C-alpha positions in Angstrom: 75.2 115.5 115.3 78.6 113.9 114.9 81.2 116.0 113.1 83.8 113.3 112.3 83.7 109.8 110.9 85.9 107.0 112.2 88.6 107.4 109.5 89.1 110.9 110.8 89.7 109.9 114.4 93.5 109.4 114.3 96.6 110.7 116.0 97.1 111.4 119.7 93.9 111.1 121.7 93.8 111.9 125.4 91.9 109.7 127.7 90.8 112.8 129.6 90.9 113.0 133.4 87.9 114.4 135.1 88.4 117.5 137.3 86.6 117.4 140.7 86.4 120.2 143.2 87.2 120.2 146.9 83.9 118.5 147.7 84.4 115.9 145.0 81.8 117.3 142.7 82.3 117.5 139.0 84.0 120.9 138.4 82.6 122.4 135.2 85.0 125.4 135.1 88.1 123.3 135.6 86.8 120.8 133.0 86.5 123.6 130.5 90.0 124.8 131.4 91.4 121.3 130.8 89.7 121.1 127.4 91.3 124.5 126.5 94.7 123.3 127.8 94.6 120.1 125.6 93.3 121.9 122.5 96.0 124.6 122.8 98.6 121.8 123.0 97.4 120.3 119.8 95.6 117.2 120.9 93.9 115.3 118.1 90.9 114.0 120.0 89.4 113.2 123.4 88.2 110.0 125.0 85.9 110.8 127.9 84.7 109.1 131.1 87.0 106.0 130.9 89.2 104.6 133.5 91.5 107.6 133.6 88.4 109.8 133.7 87.2 108.0 136.8 84.0 107.0 135.0 83.3 104.2 137.3 83.4 106.5 140.3 80.6 108.6 138.9 76.9 108.0 138.5 75.2 108.3 135.1 74.1 111.9 135.6 77.6 113.0 136.5 79.1 111.2 133.5 76.5 112.9 131.3 77.4 116.3 132.8 81.1 115.7 131.9 80.2 114.8 128.4 77.9 117.8 127.9 80.6 120.1 129.3 83.3 118.8 127.0 81.1 118.7 123.9 80.1 122.3 124.4 83.7 123.4 124.9 85.2 121.4 122.1 82.5 122.7 119.7 83.5 120.3 116.9 87.2 121.2 116.8 88.4 117.7 117.5 86.7 114.3 117.6 85.2 113.1 120.9 84.8 109.4 121.8 82.6 108.8 124.9 83.3 105.7 127.0 79.9 104.3 128.0 81.0 101.1 129.6 79.5 99.7 132.8 78.6 96.4 134.3 74.9 96.6 133.2 73.8 96.7 129.6 70.9 99.0 130.3 73.2 101.6 132.0 75.6 101.5 129.0 72.8 101.9 126.5 71.5 104.9 128.4 74.9 106.6 128.3 75.3 105.7 124.6 72.1 107.3 123.7 73.0 110.4 125.6 76.4 110.6 123.8 74.6 110.3 120.5 72.1 113.0 121.5 74.8 115.5 122.4 76.8 115.0 119.2 79.7 112.6 120.2 81.6 111.2 117.2 81.8 107.6 118.6 81.3 105.5 121.7 83.5 103.0 123.4 83.2 100.4 126.1 85.1 97.9 128.2 83.4 94.5 128.4 81.2 93.9 131.4 83.3 93.1 134.4 83.4 92.0 138.1 81.3 88.9 137.5 83.0 86.3 135.3 80.8 86.8 132.2 81.0 84.2 129.5 82.0 85.1 126.0 78.4 84.7 125.0 77.4 87.3 127.6 80.1 89.7 126.4 79.1 89.2 122.8 75.5 89.9 123.6 76.5 93.0 125.6 78.4 94.5 122.6 75.6 93.5 120.2 73.0 95.3 122.3 75.2 98.3 122.6 76.1 98.4 118.9 72.4 98.4 118.0 71.4 101.1 120.5 72.6 104.1 118.4 74.0 104.8 114.9 77.3 105.9 116.4 80.5 103.9 115.6 81.5 101.7 118.5 85.1 101.1 119.6 85.7 97.9 121.5 88.0 98.3 124.5 90.4 95.5 125.2 92.0 96.3 128.6 93.6 94.1 131.3 91.6 95.8 134.1 88.3 94.5 132.7 89.8 91.2 131.4 91.4 90.9 128.0 89.3 89.3 125.3 90.8 86.7 123.0 91.4 87.1 119.3 88.5 84.9 118.2 86.0 86.9 120.3 87.4 90.2 119.0 87.0 89.0 115.4 83.4 88.1 116.1 82.7 91.5 117.7 84.3 93.3 114.7 81.5 91.9 112.6 78.7 93.5 114.6 76.8 96.5 113.2 78.5 99.8 113.9 81.6 98.2 115.5 84.3 100.2 113.7 87.3 100.2 116.0 89.3 98.6 118.7 91.2 100.2 121.6 93.9 97.7 122.4 95.6 98.2 125.7 97.2 94.8 125.9 100.9 94.5 125.3 100.7 91.7 122.7 101.2 94.0 119.8 101.6 91.0 117.5 98.0 90.2 118.2 97.0 93.9 117.6 99.0 94.0 114.4 97.4 90.8 113.0 93.9 92.0 113.8 94.6 95.3 112.0 95.9 93.5 109.0 93.0 91.1 109.0 90.2 93.6 109.6 91.4 96.1 107.0 92.1 99.8 106.6 88.5 100.8 107.4 88.6 99.2 110.8 90.4 101.6 113.2 92.8 100.2 115.8 94.1 102.4 118.6 97.1 101.5 120.8 96.2 102.1 124.4 99.4 101.4 126.3 101.2 104.7 126.8 104.6 103.3 127.4 104.3 101.3 124.1 102.9 104.1 121.9 105.7 103.9 119.3 105.5 100.2 119.3 101.7 100.3 118.5 102.2 102.9 115.8 105.0 100.9 114.2 102.9 97.8 113.8 99.9 99.6 112.2 97.8 101.4 114.9 95.8 104.2 113.4 96.2 106.3 116.6 97.0 106.2 120.3 94.7 106.8 123.2 96.1 107.2 126.7 96.3 108.7 130.1 99.6 110.5 129.9 98.6 112.4 126.8 96.8 114.7 129.3 100.1 115.9 130.7 102.6 115.7 127.9 100.6 115.7 124.6 103.4 117.4 122.7 105.7 114.5 123.5 103.4 112.0 121.9 102.7 114.3 119.0 106.4 114.2 118.3 106.4 110.4 118.6 103.4 110.1 116.3 105.0 112.4 113.6 108.3 110.6 113.9 106.5 107.3 113.5 104.7 108.6 110.4 108.0 109.8 108.9 109.9 106.6 109.7 112.3 108.4 112.1 112.9 105.5 114.4 115.8 106.9 116.3 114.0 110.1 117.3 110.8 108.3 118.1 112.6 105.7 120.2 114.5 108.4 122.2 111.3 110.3 123.1 109.5 107.0 123.9 112.2 106.2 126.3 111.8 109.5 128.0 108.1 109.1 128.3 108.3 105.5 129.5 110.7 106.4 132.3 108.4 109.1 133.4 105.4 106.8 133.3 107.1 103.9 135.1 108.1 106.4 137.9 104.5 107.8 138.0 102.8 104.5 138.4 104.7 103.9 141.7 102.3 106.5 143.2 98.6 107.2 142.9 98.7 107.7 139.2 95.3 109.4 138.6 95.8 112.1 141.3 99.3 112.5 140.1 98.1 113.2 136.6 96.0 116.1 138.0 99.1 117.5 139.7 101.3 117.2 136.6 98.8 119.4 134.7 98.4 121.8 137.5 102.2 122.3 137.6 101.9 123.6 134.1 99.6 126.4 135.1 96.1 124.9 134.6 94.3 124.0 137.7 92.4 120.7 137.1 91.3 120.1 140.7 91.2 116.8 142.4 90.5 113.1 142.0 87.6 111.4 143.8 88.0 109.0 146.8 89.2 106.3 147.3 92.1 107.8 145.3 94.5 109.6 147.6 96.6 112.6 146.7 100.3 112.3 146.7 102.1 113.4 149.9 104.6 116.3 149.7 107.4 113.8 150.2 106.1 111.7 147.2 105.7 114.7 145.1 109.3 115.9 145.8 110.6 112.4 145.1 108.8 112.2 141.8 109.8 115.6 140.7 113.5 114.9 141.5 113.3 111.7 139.4 111.8 113.6 136.5 114.6 116.2 136.7 117.1 113.4 136.5 115.3 112.1 133.4 115.4 115.5 131.8 119.1 115.8 132.3 119.8 112.2 131.3 118.1 112.6 127.9 118.9 116.3 127.4 115.2 117.0 126.9 114.2 120.2 125.2 111.3 122.3 126.4 109.2 121.7 123.3 109.6 117.9 123.8 108.2 117.5 127.4 107.0 120.8 128.7 106.0 119.8 132.2 109.7 118.8 132.9 110.4 122.5 132.8 107.7 123.4 135.2 109.0 121.5 138.2 
């Protein structure tokens, strides 16, 4: 049974990576270690089996295994949102019902992708999904799956159990207007890591992102500074984070996220093919750039811990 309602799902939420072993199988032990790492670092919530979690590279049973492992390890300490998106409605409903059965607090989904689905198809997909369980549903607006327009998002927000929006577009004016229009009980999450402070400053209730796996404390600082109205401090740390992110996305980002956590002493295994690990030369170049960023901004260890592990 869910432990948290939607109004309690705020703050810094990691779009959790999925640890695989050397044979590319879901690694339960490493997944448990990653949960411990994130909880110890004060993460406010977890978002499972999304793009960062390589959800689309797993079959349904593997996705369920990840969810079960995390739910057991979290044991109700922080909210868990399970991404159940897939191309087929039946597949997404199966994953949604499983998330409900194991006690997830909410579900989320990208719109169906690959084929050019009409707005009617997308609306029907979310309607079917929203009616499949009693769980709150967070719509996921993301460029990789095709951004949905404001009018469609307004329609989706009226569906039963749709109580939130993860907005990974960079049009924060659109996100801000939707938040104002849909009201305080409709939760909006900014999903663009390099614009976390921007999202918070225009009304987002929380932030969900990939790099919160590797530097959760950085974004905890940004979140608190935003809450306190300390724009100078928030802007400085956002610049640090953004420079790191812009450097990281020049490489294979998902495998690099695994490496960045492992450098901090928690082995989180590997990504799954077709992702390729960074070469030693790429790793050396990335670490050198990160050391430059650390020096440029005079970063302190409690602000970005991984910078002091390389």
